[in-house]
C-alpha positions, 0 to 999 in steps of 0.5 A: 070868934073866927068868921066862916068865909063865904066864897060862893056868895062873894063869887056871886056878888063879883060875877053879878057886878061884872055881868050887870055893870058892863051891861050898862055901857052896852045899853047906852052904846046901843043906837037901836034902843029908845031912851025908854028902853035904855032907862028900863034896862039900866034900872034892871042892871042897877037893881042887881048892883043894889042887891049886891051892895045889900049882900056885901053890907050884910056879909061884912057886918054879919047881920042877922038878915044876911041869909035873907039878903043872899036869898033875895039876890039869888032869887032875883038872879034866877028869876031874871035869867030864866025870863031873859033866857027864854026871850033870848033863845026864842028871839031873832039872835045869832047862835053865838049871842044865844050861846054866850047869854045861856052860859051867862045864865047858867053860871049866874044860876049855879052861883046863886044856888051855891050862895044860898046853900052856903049861906044857910049852912054858915048861919049858926042857930044862935044868929036866928034867936037870942041866947039867954044871958048867962051868969057871966053876962048879967050887969049890975 
């Protein structure tokens, strides 16, 4: 049985890894942050990495919980970016910093919404419920 490609889900995963793993280096190179702030921000970045790993596993192995994993990553992405966007936009930052981060937020949010839509459309009805065994599936 051929599998349906999931370009939006894959794009969300790649984008998320790109955005959040590069963030880790920036965190630890920021001399203005305390160790506690560095660890807290690193934990946030690693939460995205972990969710991407879960989604990657679910997509690759075509698990029954793939849709849930995609929704978890998408929900976390949207929630974090809404919160961060408000803080960044109202914080004491230069206009260029604000613009870059609002673009990151917009791209992340759009990819998250597209991945959820794509995942829901590509989940066949048989993946959510067991099909009854037919005569050709009976074993002796």
